[in-house]
VEXZARO-357917 format. One record per residue (C-alpha): x negated, z negated, y. Coordinates in steps of 0.5 Angstrom, whole numbers, plus 500, padded with zeros to 3 digits. Layout:
<pts>
  px  pz  py
   X   Z   Y
...
</pts>
This chain:
<pts>
  px  pz  py
 865 394 102
 870 389 100
 877 391 097
 883 386 098
 889 386 094
 895 382 096
 901 380 092
 906 375 092
 911 377 097
 918 378 097
 925 375 099
 926 368 100
 932 363 103
 930 359 108
 927 352 106
 924 356 100
 917 357 098
 912 363 096
 905 363 094
 901 369 096
 895 371 093
 889 376 095
 884 378 090
 877 381 092
 873 386 089
 867 382 090
 864 375 089
 868 371 095
 863 364 094
 859 367 099
 864 370 104
 863 366 111
 871 366 112
 877 369 109
 884 368 112
 891 370 112
 894 374 118
 901 376 119
 905 381 124
 912 381 125
 916 387 127
 915 389 135
 909 383 135
 902 383 135
 898 381 129
 897 373 129
 892 369 125
 896 364 120
 890 360 117
 883 361 115
 878 358 111
 871 358 111
 866 358 105
 865 350 106
 872 349 105
 874 348 113
 881 350 114
 885 352 121
 892 353 121
 897 356 127
 901 351 130
 907 354 127
 905 353 120
 902 347 120
 904 342 115
 908 347 111
 903 352 109
 896 351 105
 890 356 105
 886 355 099
 880 359 095
 878 360 088
 871 362 088
 871 363 080
 877 368 080
 875 371 087
 882 370 090
 885 367 096
 891 364 096
 897 362 101
 902 357 099
 908 357 104
 913 352 104
 919 350 108
 920 357 110
 924 359 116
 927 366 118
 921 366 124
 916 367 118
 918 374 116
 913 379 117
 908 383 113
 902 378 111
 895 381 111
 889 378 107
 882 378 111
 875 377 110
 869 376 114
 867 381 118
 873 386 118
 876 387 111
 883 387 111
 888 388 105
 894 393 105
 899 387 107
 905 384 103
 912 383 106
 915 376 106
 922 376 108
 926 369 109
 933 370 110
 940 368 107
</pts>
């Protein structure tokens, strides 16, 4: 069983930045893949970014060039650096770990 705890969400103005963190209850170095998903009101949950244990990343087209995913194996923590935030980035962001472990989610609101 893996427990994932997100933090770092909040309210930010358009163009601002936030960094989300996801602390895992186990050593993450050997976890095949981890990532961030988001769900906006009335929409399905979608993949934002993933990273494999070898450091291979994948991003949704809507966040390429603005978001960056990373994992710190020494701290057993996954990060999502979000820059140039837009109102359409507003959603609950969830941390995910292979195969089907989820965090409780953290709200990100981009609004002036």
